[in-house]
C-alpha positions as CSV (number, residue, x, y, z in Angstrom):
1,X,7.6,40.7,-83.6
2,X,5.9,37.4,-83.4
3,X,7.5,34.5,-85.1
4,X,5.2,32.5,-87.3
5,X,5.4,29.0,-89.0
6,X,3.1,28.4,-92.2
7,X,2.5,25.2,-93.8
8,X,0.7,25.1,-97.1
9,X,-0.3,21.5,-98.0
10,X,-1.6,19.6,-101.2
11,X,-2.6,16.0,-100.7
12,X,-4.7,13.7,-103.0
13,X,-7.1,11.3,-101.9
14,X,-8.4,8.8,-104.0
15,X,-12.2,7.7,-103.6
16,X,-12.9,7.9,-99.9
17,X,-15.0,9.0,-97.0
18,X,-12.7,10.4,-94.5
19,X,-14.9,12.9,-92.6
20,X,-18.4,12.1,-92.5
21,X,-21.5,14.4,-91.7
22,X,-24.8,13.3,-89.9
23,X,-26.1,11.5,-92.8
24,X,-23.0,9.4,-93.2
25,X,-21.7,11.5,-96.6
26,X,-18.3,13.3,-96.9
27,X,-18.4,16.8,-95.3
28,X,-18.7,19.4,-98.2
29,X,-18.2,23.1,-98.5
30,X,-19.1,26.0,-100.9
31,X,-16.0,27.5,-102.3
32,X,-16.1,29.8,-105.2
33,X,-19.6,28.7,-105.8
34,X,-18.8,25.1,-106.4
35,X,-19.3,22.2,-104.0
36,X,-16.1,21.0,-102.6
37,X,-15.3,18.0,-100.1
38,X,-14.3,19.3,-96.9
39,X,-12.0,17.6,-93.7
40,X,-12.7,19.5,-90.7
41,X,-10.0,21.0,-88.7
42,X,-11.5,18.8,-85.6
43,X,-11.0,15.6,-87.5
44,X,-7.6,16.6,-88.6
45,X,-6.1,17.9,-85.2
46,X,-7.4,14.7,-83.4
47,X,-6.1,12.6,-86.3
48,X,-2.5,14.1,-85.9
49,X,-2.3,14.0,-82.0
50,X,-3.3,10.6,-81.4
51,X,-1.2,9.3,-84.2
52,X,1.8,7.0,-83.8
53,X,4.1,9.8,-84.8
54,X,2.9,12.1,-82.1
55,X,3.2,9.2,-79.5
56,X,6.6,8.1,-80.6
57,X,8.0,11.4,-81.1
58,X,6.3,13.4,-77.8
59,X,5.5,10.2,-75.3
60,X,5.0,11.5,-71.8
61,X,4.6,15.1,-73.1
62,X,1.0,14.4,-74.5
63,X,-2.2,15.0,-72.5
64,X,-5.5,13.0,-72.3
65,X,-8.7,14.4,-73.2
66,X,-11.8,13.0,-71.4
67,X,-14.8,13.3,-69.5
68,X,-14.2,10.2,-67.2
69,X,-11.2,11.5,-65.0
70,X,-13.4,10.7,-61.9
71,X,-14.3,7.4,-63.0
72,X,-11.0,6.2,-64.2
73,X,-8.6,8.1,-61.9
74,X,-10.2,9.0,-58.6
75,X,-13.2,6.9,-57.6
76,X,-11.4,3.6,-58.0
77,X,-8.8,4.9,-55.5
78,X,-11.6,5.5,-53.0
79,X,-13.3,2.3,-53.6
80,X,-9.9,0.4,-53.5
81,X,-9.4,2.0,-50.0
82,X,-12.8,1.0,-48.8
83,X,-14.1,4.6,-48.4
84,X,-18.0,4.7,-48.0
85,X,-19.7,5.1,-51.2
86,X,-21.6,8.3,-50.1
87,X,-18.3,10.0,-48.9
88,X,-16.3,8.5,-52.0
89,X,-18.9,10.1,-54.5
90,X,-18.9,13.5,-52.6
91,X,-15.3,13.8,-52.6
92,X,-15.0,12.7,-56.3
93,X,-17.5,15.2,-57.2
94,X,-15.5,17.9,-55.5
95,X,-12.5,17.2,-57.3
96,X,-14.1,16.8,-60.6
97,X,-16.1,19.8,-60.0
98,X,-12.7,22.0,-60.5
99,X,-13.0,21.2,-64.1
100,X,-16.5,21.7,-65.1
101,X,-19.9,20.9,-64.4
102,X,-20.4,17.4,-63.4
103,X,-22.8,14.5,-64.3
104,X,-23.3,11.5,-61.8
105,X,-20.9,13.0,-59.5
106,X,-18.0,11.0,-61.7
107,X,-17.8,12.7,-64.9
108,X,-17.6,16.5,-66.4
109,X,-20.3,17.3,-69.1
110,X,-17.6,18.7,-71.3
111,X,-14.3,17.0,-72.4
112,X,-11.3,18.3,-70.5
113,X,-7.7,18.0,-71.8
114,X,-5.3,17.0,-68.9
115,X,-1.6,16.9,-69.1
116,X,0.1,13.7,-67.6
117,X,1.3,15.8,-64.6
118,X,-2.1,16.8,-63.9
119,X,-3.3,13.4,-64.0
120,X,-0.5,12.4,-61.9
121,X,-1.3,15.3,-59.3
122,X,-5.0,14.0,-59.3
123,X,-4.4,10.6,-58.7
124,X,-1.9,11.6,-55.9
125,X,-4.4,13.5,-54.1
126,X,-7.1,10.8,-54.5
127,X,-4.5,8.4,-52.8
128,X,-3.7,11.3,-50.1
129,X,-7.4,11.8,-49.1
130,X,-8.2,8.0,-49.2
131,X,-5.3,7.3,-46.8
132,X,-6.3,10.2,-44.4
133,X,-10.0,9.4,-45.0
134,X,-11.0,13.0,-45.6
135,X,-12.5,15.4,-48.2
136,X,-10.3,17.7,-50.0
137,X,-9.3,21.1,-49.0
138,X,-10.0,24.2,-51.1
139,X,-6.4,24.7,-51.9
140,X,-5.8,21.3,-52.6
141,X,-8.4,21.4,-55.5
142,X,-6.1,23.5,-57.6
143,X,-5.1,20.7,-59.6
144,X,-4.5,22.0,-63.2
145,X,-1.1,23.7,-64.1
146,X,-0.6,26.8,-66.3
147,X,3.1,25.3,-66.9
148,X,1.3,21.7,-67.9
149,X,4.2,20.6,-70.5
150,X,1.9,18.9,-72.8
151,X,2.9,19.6,-76.3
152,X,-0.7,18.7,-77.7
153,X,-2.6,21.2,-75.2
154,X,0.3,23.7,-76.1
155,X,-0.4,23.3,-79.8
156,X,-4.3,23.1,-79.9
157,X,-5.2,24.8,-76.7
158,X,-7.5,24.2,-73.9
159,X,-10.7,25.8,-72.9
160,X,-12.5,25.6,-69.8
161,X,-15.5,27.6,-69.3
162,X,-15.8,26.7,-65.4
163,X,-12.1,27.0,-65.1
164,X,-11.0,30.0,-67.3
165,X,-7.8,30.7,-65.5
166,X,-6.4,27.6,-66.7
167,X,-7.0,28.1,-70.4
168,X,-4.4,27.7,-72.9
169,X,-4.4,29.6,-76.2
170,X,-3.9,27.5,-79.3
171,X,-0.4,28.2,-80.8
172,X,-1.5,26.1,-83.8
173,X,-4.2,27.6,-86.1
174,X,-5.6,24.9,-88.5
175,X,-7.7,25.5,-91.5
176,X,-10.6,23.0,-92.7
177,X,-9.0,21.3,-95.8
178,X,-11.1,21.5,-98.7
179,X,-10.7,19.9,-102.4
180,X,-9.3,22.2,-105.0
181,X,-11.8,20.5,-107.4
182,X,-15.3,20.7,-108.0
183,X,-16.9,17.4,-106.7
184,X,-20.2,15.4,-107.2
185,X,-20.7,12.8,-104.3
186,X,-21.0,9.2,-105.7
187,X,-22.8,6.6,-104.0
188,X,-21.9,3.0,-103.7
189,X,-24.8,0.5,-103.4
190,X,-23.2,-3.0,-102.0
191,X,-24.6,-6.2,-100.7
192,X,-23.0,-8.9,-98.3
193,X,-24.0,-12.6,-98.8
194,X,-24.4,-14.9,-95.8
195,X,-21.5,-17.6,-96.0
196,X,-23.8,-20.1,-94.5
197,X,-26.1,-19.8,-97.6
198,X,-27.5,-23.1,-99.1
199,X,-27.4,-23.7,-102.9
200,X,-31.1,-23.0,-102.8
201,X,-30.8,-19.8,-100.7
202,X,-30.9,-16.4,-102.9
203,X,-30.7,-12.9,-102.2
204,X,-28.1,-10.6,-99.8
205,X,-27.9,-11.0,-96.2
206,X,-27.3,-7.1,-96.0
207,X,-28.1,-4.1,-98.3
208,X,-26.7,-0.7,-97.7
209,X,-24.8,2.4,-99.8
210,X,-21.7,4.5,-99.0
211,X,-21.0,7.6,-100.4
212,X,-17.7,8.8,-101.3
213,X,-15.7,11.5,-103.4
214,X,-11.9,12.1,-104.6
215,X,-9.6,15.0,-105.0
216,X,-6.7,17.1,-104.1
217,X,-7.1,19.0,-100.6
218,X,-5.7,22.1,-99.8
219,X,-4.6,22.6,-96.1
220,X,-3.2,25.9,-94.2
221,X,-1.7,25.8,-90.9
222,X,-0.2,28.9,-89.1
223,X,1.9,28.3,-86.0
224,X,2.7,30.9,-83.4
225,X,6.2,29.8,-82.4
226,X,6.6,32.4,-79.3
227,X,3.2,31.5,-78.2
228,X,4.0,27.7,-78.3
229,X,7.4,28.1,-76.6
230,X,5.3,30.4,-73.9
231,X,2.8,27.4,-73.5
232,X,5.6,25.1,-72.8
233,X,7.2,26.8,-70.2
234,X,10.2,28.0,-72.3
235,X,11.1,24.4,-73.1
236,X,12.9,24.9,-76.5
237,X,13.7,21.3,-77.0
238,X,10.1,20.2,-76.4
239,X,9.0,23.1,-78.7
240,X,11.1,21.7,-81.5
241,X,10.0,18.2,-81.1
242,X,6.3,19.3,-81.0
243,X,6.9,21.4,-84.3
244,X,8.5,18.3,-85.9
245,X,6.1,15.6,-85.0
246,X,3.4,18.2,-85.8
247,X,4.8,18.4,-89.2
248,X,5.5,14.8,-89.9
249,X,1.8,14.0,-88.7
250,X,0.4,16.6,-91.2
251,X,2.3,15.0,-94.1
252,X,2.3,11.4,-93.2
253,X,-1.1,10.6,-91.4
254,X,-4.6,10.4,-93.1
255,X,-7.7,10.5,-91.2
256,X,-9.3,7.4,-90.1
257,X,-12.7,7.6,-91.3
258,X,-13.9,4.5,-93.7
259,X,-10.2,3.6,-94.3
260,X,-11.0,-0.3,-94.1
261,X,-13.5,0.2,-97.2
262,X,-11.2,2.5,-99.2
263,X,-7.7,2.6,-98.2
264,X,-7.2,6.1,-98.9
265,X,-3.8,6.4,-97.0
266,X,-2.1,9.3,-98.7
267,X,0.9,11.1,-97.8
268,X,1.0,14.9,-98.7
269,X,2.2,15.6,-102.4
270,X,3.2,18.9,-102.2
271,X,4.4,21.2,-99.1
272,X,5.4,24.8,-98.7
273,X,6.8,25.7,-95.3
274,X,7.6,29.6,-94.5
275,X,8.7,31.2,-91.6
276,X,9.2,34.8,-90.5
277,X,7.5,37.8,-88.5
278,X,5.5,39.2,-91.5
279,X,1.6,38.9,-91.2
280,X,0.4,35.3,-91.9
281,X,-1.8,34.6,-95.0
282,X,-3.8,31.8,-96.4
283,X,-3.5,31.0,-100.0
284,X,-6.9,29.8,-100.2
285,X,-7.8,32.3,-102.8
286,X,-5.7,30.2,-105.3
287,X,-8.6,27.7,-105.7
288,X,-11.8,29.9,-105.5
289,X,-11.7,28.4,-109.3
290,X,-12.0,24.6,-109.4
291,X,-8.5,23.2,-110.8
292,X,-8.4,21.2,-114.0
293,X,-9.6,17.5,-113.1
294,X,-6.9,16.1,-115.6
295,X,-4.1,18.0,-114.0
296,X,-5.3,18.6,-110.4
297,X,-2.1,18.5,-108.8
298,X,0.3,20.1,-111.2
299,X,-2.6,23.1,-111.5
300,X,-2.9,23.3,-107.9
301,X,0.9,23.9,-107.2
302,X,0.9,26.4,-110.0
303,X,-2.2,28.3,-109.2
304,X,-0.8,28.4,-105.4
305,X,2.7,29.6,-106.7
306,X,1.2,32.4,-108.9
307,X,-1.4,33.6,-106.2
308,X,1.7,33.6,-103.5
309,X,3.6,35.7,-105.8
310,X,1.4,38.1,-106.5
311,X,0.1,38.8,-102.9
312,X,3.8,39.1,-101.7
313,X,4.6,41.5,-104.4
314,X,1.6,43.6,-104.2
315,X,1.9,43.7,-100.3
316,X,5.5,44.2,-100.5
317,X,5.8,41.5,-97.8
318,X,7.0,37.8,-97.7
319,X,8.0,35.6,-95.1
320,X,11.7,35.5,-94.5
321,X,12.5,31.8,-95.5
322,X,10.6,29.1,-97.3
323,X,11.4,25.5,-98.4
324,X,9.2,23.3,-100.7
325,X,8.8,19.8,-100.3
326,X,7.4,18.1,-103.5
327,X,7.6,14.4,-103.2
328,X,5.1,13.8,-105.8
329,X,7.8,14.8,-108.1
330,X,10.7,13.5,-106.0
331,X,11.8,16.8,-105.2
332,X,13.2,17.6,-101.5
333,X,13.7,15.5,-98.5
334,X,11.2,15.1,-95.4
335,X,14.0,15.3,-93.0
336,X,15.0,18.6,-94.6
337,X,11.4,20.1,-94.1
338,X,11.2,18.7,-90.6
339,X,14.8,20.3,-89.7
340,X,13.4,23.7,-91.4
341,X,10.2,23.7,-89.1
342,X,11.7,22.6,-86.2
343,X,14.8,25.0,-86.2
344,X,14.6,28.2,-83.9
């Protein structure tokens, strides 16, 4: 049976605009027939994997997602070695083309997530070709590795349409976070005054408007621990560090959208972590009906608990182990939550 880790997270965000749509307004979703604020899973995953928590705890075990591998890692080597531009571009295109369709011979059209070991192999091959003044051979171009050792690739996956043999199935499934309360977007009309205005000057130097809202957000994450370990080539120590780093980032790190304007830096208010081999289940059902605005967090925790108990009782299944971390009430310790999630 597969070993699953599930996180149910409630976080309160004050007035903010953490994840914007194409019009600059907070992203929304219809839930239970009412409008809620939404934070996309793409936004959350990038927030976590680029956070100081990930960098401090996982260091060299993190990858780089970029289109610019040719421009940043390959072509400069050829250029420094004095390779003719025509040859340098052709060789660079051969190497870049391994990872996907190319643009201007230097970049891939899609973002590619590389591990540190893969980037080192790319740079080493470029150095070798430059010193030997020749084009790469077919076998030399197999630069991506199945056992890449990158914790972020192992957690969040990698998809290469042009090189499917190097795809990595994500071990972590991440929901879009949504507010448990009904919302109405509010607009903030603002002006900025020119500091060099004279006494006789009037009017603003700039006019604009921002949009914001506030609420308690529910987030669900399911991690296939067995797949994570497989993606990391059986490295148990790295798997444990990756699980702890992810959990700490989830509960401590806020998305960066408009933070200079709103300072909505909110740690999680409630977390339930579960482990076991039973079929995972989201508890989003608990928030089909909007919660009471005056007691949003307390109502959300109560609704989450009730729906969880009802589902587990009716299906006659429940995770084998669980812990609850309720910092808004001063209950539990972060270290205990991390130790629970990380333990094999």
